[in-house]
C-alpha positions as CSV (number, residue, x, y, z in Angstrom):
1,M,107.5,117.5,79.0
2,H,109.6,115.1,81.0
3,D,108.8,113.0,84.1
4,L,110.9,113.3,87.3
5,Y,113.4,111.0,86.0
6,G,113.7,112.7,82.5
7,L,112.1,110.6,80.6
8,Q,109.9,112.3,77.6
9,I,106.1,112.2,78.1
10,T,103.4,113.3,75.9
11,C,101.6,115.8,78.1
12,D,100.4,119.4,78.0
13,S,99.0,119.8,81.5
14,D,101.2,120.2,84.7
15,E,98.5,118.4,86.8
16,T,98.7,115.3,84.7
17,R,102.4,115.4,84.6
18,Q,102.4,115.7,88.3
19,G,99.8,112.7,88.6
20,I,102.3,110.7,86.4
21,D,105.1,111.6,88.8
22,D,103.2,110.7,91.7
23,F,102.3,107.4,90.6
24,I,106.0,106.4,89.4
25,H,107.5,107.7,92.7
26,G,104.8,106.3,94.9
27,F,104.8,103.0,93.3
28,I,108.7,102.5,93.7
29,S,108.9,104.5,97.2
30,F,105.7,102.6,98.3
31,R,104.0,105.9,99.3
32,T,100.2,106.5,99.1
33,K,100.6,109.5,96.5
34,A,100.5,106.9,93.8
35,A,96.6,107.0,94.1
36,N,96.9,110.4,92.6
37,I,97.2,109.1,89.2
38,L,93.4,108.4,89.3
39,K,92.3,111.8,89.7
40,A,94.9,112.9,87.1
41,A,93.7,110.1,84.5
42,K,90.0,111.1,85.1
43,A,90.6,114.7,84.5
44,D,92.8,114.0,81.2
45,P,90.9,110.9,79.6
46,G,92.9,111.5,76.5
47,N,96.4,111.0,78.0
48,G,97.5,107.5,77.2
49,L,100.3,107.3,79.8
50,A,98.2,108.6,82.5
51,N,95.3,106.4,81.9
52,A,97.8,103.2,81.5
53,Y,99.1,104.2,84.9
54,A,95.8,104.4,86.2
55,A,94.8,100.8,85.1
56,I,98.0,99.3,86.3
57,L,97.3,100.8,89.8
58,Y,94.0,98.8,89.8
59,M,95.6,95.8,88.9
60,L,98.0,95.9,91.7
61,L,94.8,95.6,94.1
62,E,95.5,91.8,93.7
63,A,91.7,91.1,93.6
64,P,89.1,89.6,91.1
65,V,87.5,92.8,90.7
66,A,90.6,94.6,89.6
67,P,90.4,94.1,85.8
68,K,86.5,95.3,85.8
69,L,88.1,98.6,87.7
70,A,91.0,99.1,85.4
71,A,88.7,98.6,82.2
72,P,87.8,102.2,81.5
73,F,91.3,103.8,81.9
74,L,92.8,100.8,79.9
75,E,90.1,101.8,77.1
76,N,91.0,105.4,77.1
77,A,94.6,104.5,77.2
78,Q,94.3,102.3,74.0
79,K,92.3,105.1,72.3
80,A,95.7,107.6,72.5
81,T,97.5,108.0,69.3
82,D,100.1,110.6,69.9
83,I,102.4,108.9,72.4
84,T,106.0,108.0,72.4
85,P,107.1,104.2,71.7
86,R,107.8,104.0,75.8
87,E,104.4,104.9,76.5
88,A,103.0,102.3,74.0
89,A,104.5,100.2,75.9
90,A,103.3,101.1,79.2
91,V,99.6,101.1,77.5
92,E,100.6,97.6,76.1
93,A,101.8,96.6,79.8
94,A,98.5,97.6,81.5
95,H,96.7,95.4,78.7
96,L,98.6,92.3,79.2
97,F,98.5,92.7,82.9
98,A,94.5,93.2,82.8
99,T,94.3,90.1,80.6
100,S,96.9,88.1,82.3
101,Q,99.5,87.8,79.8
102,I,102.0,87.8,82.2
103,P,105.0,86.0,80.3
104,K,104.4,88.7,77.5
105,L,104.2,91.3,80.1
106,I,107.5,90.5,81.7
107,Q,109.3,90.1,78.3
108,L,107.9,93.8,77.4
109,C,109.1,95.0,81.0
110,E,112.5,93.7,80.4
111,A,112.9,94.9,76.8
112,T,111.6,98.6,77.8
113,V,114.0,98.6,80.9
114,T,116.8,97.7,78.3
115,A,115.8,100.6,76.0
116,Y,115.0,103.0,78.7
117,P,117.1,102.3,81.8
118,R,115.3,105.1,83.9
119,D,112.0,103.7,83.4
120,M,111.6,102.9,87.1
121,L,107.8,102.1,86.8
122,M,108.4,99.1,84.1
123,L,111.4,98.0,86.3
124,K,109.4,97.5,89.3
125,L,106.6,96.2,87.4
126,G,108.7,93.4,85.8
127,Q,110.3,92.4,89.2
128,Y,106.8,92.4,90.9
129,H,105.7,89.8,88.1
130,T,108.7,87.8,88.1
131,F,108.8,87.6,92.1
132,N,105.2,86.4,91.7
133,I,106.1,83.6,89.5
134,G,109.4,82.5,91.5
135,D,111.7,83.5,88.7
136,F,114.3,85.2,90.9
137,P,117.1,85.3,88.2
138,A,114.9,87.3,86.0
139,M,114.1,89.5,88.8
140,L,118.2,90.3,89.1
141,R,118.6,90.6,85.1
142,I,115.8,93.0,84.8
143,A,117.3,95.3,87.8
144,Q,120.6,94.9,86.1
145,K,119.3,96.2,82.9
146,A,118.8,99.5,84.7
147,Q,122.7,100.1,85.4
148,P,124.3,102.4,84.8
149,G,121.6,104.3,83.4
150,A,120.0,104.8,86.6
151,A,123.2,104.9,88.8
152,D,121.9,107.9,90.5
153,I,118.5,106.5,91.5
154,A,118.5,105.0,95.1
155,Y,115.4,102.9,94.4
156,A,117.0,101.1,91.2
157,H,119.7,100.0,93.9
158,G,116.9,98.7,96.3
159,M,115.5,96.6,93.6
160,L,118.7,95.4,92.6
161,A,119.5,94.5,96.2
162,F,116.4,92.3,96.3
163,G,116.9,90.5,93.1
164,Y,120.5,89.6,94.3
165,E,118.9,88.6,97.7
166,E,116.4,86.4,96.2
167,C,119.1,84.6,94.0
168,H,120.9,84.2,97.8
169,L,123.6,86.2,96.5
170,L,124.0,88.0,99.8
171,D,127.2,89.8,99.6
172,E,126.1,91.5,96.4
173,A,122.8,92.3,97.9
174,E,124.2,94.0,100.8
175,C,126.3,96.1,98.6
176,A,123.6,97.2,96.5
177,A,121.4,97.8,99.6
178,R,123.8,99.9,101.3
179,H,124.5,101.7,98.3
180,A,121.1,102.5,97.9
181,L,121.1,103.9,101.4
182,S,124.0,106.3,100.7
183,L,121.9,107.8,98.1
184,D,118.6,107.9,100.2
185,Q,118.6,106.5,103.9
186,S,114.9,106.2,104.0
187,E,114.6,103.9,100.9
188,P,112.4,101.2,102.5
189,W,113.0,98.5,99.6
190,A,116.9,98.6,100.7
191,H,115.9,98.2,104.2
192,H,113.8,95.3,103.5
193,A,116.4,93.7,101.2
194,L,118.9,94.1,104.6
195,A,115.8,92.4,106.7
196,H,116.2,89.5,104.4
197,I,119.9,89.3,104.4
198,Y,119.9,89.5,108.5
199,L,117.4,86.6,108.8
200,T,119.1,84.6,106.1
201,R,122.5,84.9,107.8
202,G,121.2,84.3,111.1
203,Q,122.0,87.7,112.5
204,V,119.0,88.2,114.7
205,A,120.4,90.9,117.1
206,E,122.0,92.9,114.2
207,G,119.0,92.7,112.2
208,T,116.8,93.7,114.9
209,T,119.1,96.8,115.8
210,F,119.2,98.0,112.1
211,L,115.4,97.5,111.7
212,E,114.4,99.3,114.8
213,S,117.0,102.2,113.9
214,V,115.2,102.9,110.6
215,A,111.3,102.0,111.5
216,H,110.7,105.9,111.8
217,H,111.1,105.7,108.1
218,W,108.1,103.6,107.5
219,A,105.4,105.7,109.4
220,D,104.2,107.3,106.1
221,L,104.4,104.7,103.8
222,N,101.5,102.6,102.3
223,S,100.2,99.9,104.4
224,F,102.1,97.3,102.6
225,M,105.5,98.4,103.1
226,H,104.7,100.0,106.5
227,S,103.4,96.5,107.6
228,H,105.6,94.2,105.9
229,N,109.0,95.8,107.2
230,W,107.1,95.6,110.5
231,W,106.8,92.0,109.7
232,H,110.0,91.3,109.0
233,L,111.4,93.0,112.5
234,A,108.3,91.0,114.1
235,L,110.1,87.8,112.9
236,F,113.2,88.8,114.8
237,Y,111.1,89.2,117.8
238,I,109.9,85.6,117.8
239,S,113.4,84.3,117.5
240,A,114.6,86.5,120.4
241,G,111.3,85.3,122.4
242,R,110.5,89.0,122.8
243,T,106.8,88.3,123.0
244,D,105.8,91.6,124.3
245,D,107.5,93.6,121.7
246,L,106.2,90.9,119.2
247,L,102.4,91.3,120.1
248,K,102.7,95.2,120.1
249,A,104.3,94.9,116.8
250,Y,101.3,92.8,115.4
251,D,98.7,95.2,117.1
252,T,100.1,98.5,116.3
253,H,102.0,98.1,112.8
254,V,101.0,94.8,111.0
255,W,97.4,94.4,111.2
256,G,94.9,97.2,111.2
257,L,96.4,99.6,108.5
258,S,94.4,98.5,105.6
259,K,92.3,95.3,106.5
260,D,90.8,94.9,103.2
261,Y,94.3,94.8,101.3
262,S,95.6,91.2,100.0
263,Q,99.2,92.0,101.4
264,D,98.1,93.2,104.8
265,Q,95.7,90.1,105.1
266,V,98.5,87.6,104.4
267,G,101.1,89.5,106.5
268,A,98.5,89.1,109.6
269,V,98.0,85.5,108.8
270,S,101.7,84.4,108.2
271,L,102.7,86.1,111.7
272,L,99.8,84.9,113.8
273,A,100.5,81.3,112.4
274,R,104.3,81.7,113.4
275,M,103.5,83.1,116.6
276,E,101.4,80.0,117.5
277,F,104.1,77.9,116.2
278,A,106.6,79.3,118.5
279,G,104.1,78.9,121.6
280,V,102.7,82.6,121.9
281,H,99.2,82.8,123.1
282,V,97.3,85.2,120.2
283,G,94.3,85.6,122.0
284,D,91.2,86.2,119.8
285,R,93.3,87.8,117.1
286,W,92.4,85.5,114.3
287,A,88.9,86.0,114.2
288,D,89.2,89.8,112.8
289,V,91.5,88.7,110.1
290,A,89.4,85.6,109.1
291,D,86.4,87.8,108.7
292,H,88.1,90.1,106.3
293,V,89.7,87.3,104.5
294,A,86.2,85.5,104.3
295,K,85.0,88.5,102.5
296,R,87.1,87.8,99.7
297,G,85.1,84.9,98.5
298,A,86.9,82.3,96.1
299,D,89.7,84.6,95.2
300,T,92.2,82.7,93.4
301,T,93.9,85.5,91.9
302,S,97.4,84.8,93.3
303,P,98.6,81.2,94.4
304,F,100.8,82.4,97.1
305,L,98.1,84.7,98.5
306,T,95.3,82.2,98.0
307,L,97.2,79.6,100.3
308,Q,97.3,82.0,103.0
309,Y,93.6,82.9,102.8
310,L,92.9,79.1,103.1
311,Y,95.0,78.9,106.2
312,A,93.2,81.9,107.8
313,L,90.1,80.2,106.9
314,G,90.9,76.7,107.9
315,R,92.5,77.8,111.1
316,T,89.3,79.4,112.4
317,G,86.8,76.6,111.0
318,R,85.1,78.9,108.7
319,P,83.0,77.2,106.2
320,E,84.3,79.5,103.4
321,A,87.5,77.4,103.6
322,E,85.7,74.6,101.6
323,T,84.7,76.9,99.3
324,L,88.0,78.2,98.5
325,L,89.6,74.6,98.5
326,S,86.9,73.6,95.8
327,A,88.0,77.1,93.9
328,I,91.6,76.0,94.2
329,E,91.0,72.6,92.7
330,E,88.9,73.9,89.8
331,R,91.8,76.4,89.3
332,A,94.1,73.6,89.0
333,E,92.0,72.2,86.3
334,D,92.1,75.5,83.9
335,E,94.7,74.6,81.3
336,T,94.1,78.0,79.4
337,R,96.0,80.0,82.3
338,H,99.6,80.9,82.0
339,D,100.3,79.4,85.4
340,H,98.3,76.3,84.9
341,A,101.3,73.9,85.9
342,T,101.9,75.9,89.2
343,W,98.3,75.3,90.3
344,R,98.3,71.6,89.0
345,D,101.6,70.6,90.5
346,V,102.0,72.9,93.3
347,V,99.3,74.8,94.6
348,I,96.6,71.8,94.8
349,W,99.0,69.7,97.0
350,A,100.1,72.5,99.2
351,A,96.3,73.5,99.7
352,H,95.3,70.1,100.7
353,G,98.2,70.1,103.1
354,I,96.8,73.2,104.7
355,A,93.2,72.0,104.8
356,S,94.7,68.7,106.4
357,H,96.5,70.6,109.0
358,A,93.3,72.4,109.9
359,A,91.6,69.2,110.3
360,G,94.2,67.8,112.4
361,D,95.4,65.1,110.2
362,Y,99.2,65.7,110.3
363,D,99.8,62.6,108.7
364,D,98.1,63.8,105.3
365,T,99.5,67.2,106.1
366,I,102.9,65.9,105.8
367,R,102.1,63.6,102.6
368,F,100.9,66.6,100.5
369,L,103.2,69.4,101.8
370,S,106.1,67.2,101.0
371,K,104.9,67.4,97.1
372,A,104.4,70.9,97.2
373,L,107.6,72.2,99.1
374,P,110.3,71.6,96.6
375,R,108.8,73.6,93.9
376,L,106.6,76.2,96.1
377,A,108.7,79.3,94.7
378,E,106.8,78.7,91.8
379,A,103.6,79.9,93.7
380,G,105.4,83.3,94.5
381,G,106.7,84.9,97.9
382,S,110.1,85.1,99.0
383,H,111.9,82.4,100.7
384,A,111.3,84.4,104.0
385,Q,107.7,84.2,103.3
386,R,107.3,80.7,101.9
387,D,109.0,79.7,105.3
388,L,105.3,79.6,106.6
389,F,104.8,76.3,104.7
390,E,107.9,74.8,106.0
391,Q,106.9,75.6,109.4
392,I,103.3,74.1,108.9
393,H,105.0,71.0,107.5
394,L,107.5,71.1,110.5
395,D,104.3,71.3,113.1
396,A,102.8,68.5,111.7
397,L,105.8,66.3,111.9
398,I,105.9,67.2,115.6
399,Q,102.3,66.6,116.1
400,A,102.2,63.4,114.5
401,G,105.3,62.2,116.5
402,H,107.8,61.8,113.9
403,S,110.6,63.0,116.2
404,S,113.6,61.8,114.0
405,R,112.2,63.6,110.9
406,A,111.5,66.8,113.0
407,Q,115.2,66.5,114.6
408,Q,116.5,66.7,110.9
409,V,114.6,69.7,110.0
410,L,115.2,71.6,113.1
411,E,119.0,71.2,112.9
412,M,119.0,72.4,109.5
413,R,117.0,75.3,110.4
414,R,119.6,75.9,113.3
415,T,121.8,76.9,110.5
416,Y,120.1,80.2,109.9
417,D,118.6,80.8,113.5
418,P,121.1,79.2,115.6
419,D,120.0,80.7,119.0
420,G,116.3,81.2,118.5
421,V,114.1,80.6,121.2
422,P,111.5,78.8,119.9
423,L,113.5,76.5,117.5
424,N,115.9,75.6,120.5
425,T,112.6,75.0,122.8
426,M,111.3,72.7,120.2
427,L,114.9,71.0,119.7
428,A,114.9,70.3,123.4
429,E,111.7,68.7,123.4
430,I,112.3,66.4,120.4
431,Y,116.0,65.4,121.9
432,D,114.2,64.8,125.3
433,K,111.9,62.4,123.4
434,S,114.7,60.9,121.5
435,G,116.6,59.9,124.6
436,L,119.5,62.4,124.2
437,P,119.6,64.4,127.4
438,D,123.0,66.0,126.5
439,Q,121.6,67.5,123.3
440,A,118.5,68.7,125.1
441,N,120.3,70.3,127.8
442,K,122.7,72.0,125.1
443,A,119.7,73.3,123.4
444,R,118.3,74.8,126.7
445,A,121.7,76.5,127.3
446,R,121.4,78.2,124.0
447,I,118.2,79.5,125.0
448,A,119.5,80.7,128.2
449,S,122.3,82.5,126.8
450,F,120.3,84.6,123.9
451,G,121.0,87.9,124.3
């Protein structure tokens, strides 16, 4: 048999083959049918590929319990002997993922895509992990390995677009994203890449119009892609001062789809924080998010996610914040893990900066975050997502009365958000405090002329 992209699979069951196809397509297109692999693997425990994919699915939960859930499927996969070399690579990928041997896993993904350019599962998995360690050139390189062999697959071009975008190669990223949409106008990762491009170029009006025009395609996606593309649209609403649309987007599309999932939680945390920094009253929305984050316990699965969990707990004064901060300190001392240097040199400082901000100690916030920000990409997340920590630092500068430093940061930010309502509101206040009324009036004029 062959999978949906024509790659050979060892399989004698139509049901198992369908489960494999559902996982591949569901994973790269962000559709809930990816979970169908669990039923297929349970019904066919001797199929190595199906069980490897089931193990990978559980690892994508991004939670401490994931390796335990993945273990029985991984065990089944490793027992399989009559499999192709490509399938054996998938089994090894599941093993490396479950045992947190991420550098080896990335190498395996790239080698597999090089040999089998139409292996979209290994392409997506490779990009997922290179993204999480901030190796954006590797993200791009892996995506390029799929061309021209996967030239007819829209998702391959969407992944290529995001690789270009995270390398700040915006023209190439736009070309790849629009080519993906020429093949499939519903491709959500291409929508996502274009959202980043519009944001980075400061094209708020254009980005808003585009995302609103394609938002109907996200309704049936999994909670992450549905909420995350709406999160990007919400960023444009913040810039434009469209508070009603912003709150509606949060309540309807960002929070509430899958409250226990890591990515949904940090999307809500990040958006609520940005709303508050923009002067938006969010009411009691923090409480529900913090309640769900608190259930995670001392979760240090991902540095990028953990920092946002800490922000939610600290912002709401939850006692779990101290427990999580202690777990972060302990994680930073663990020299056995592949990302030890990131936790030791970056995450620990960011965490203490976040804790200081929650405590209202803005000078310490500035001191700690200043150590972390230059290398924060190593903790994962896109530059758009990591901007949350830049905004925490900026808020601390303003709250601590460092007007001259805040002015420098705000004017630099205006290069990619020239007419942003919250940004120019802050600038006007800073210029008033700095005795520069002409500049303050110009900032207010930009607010009045927006739209």
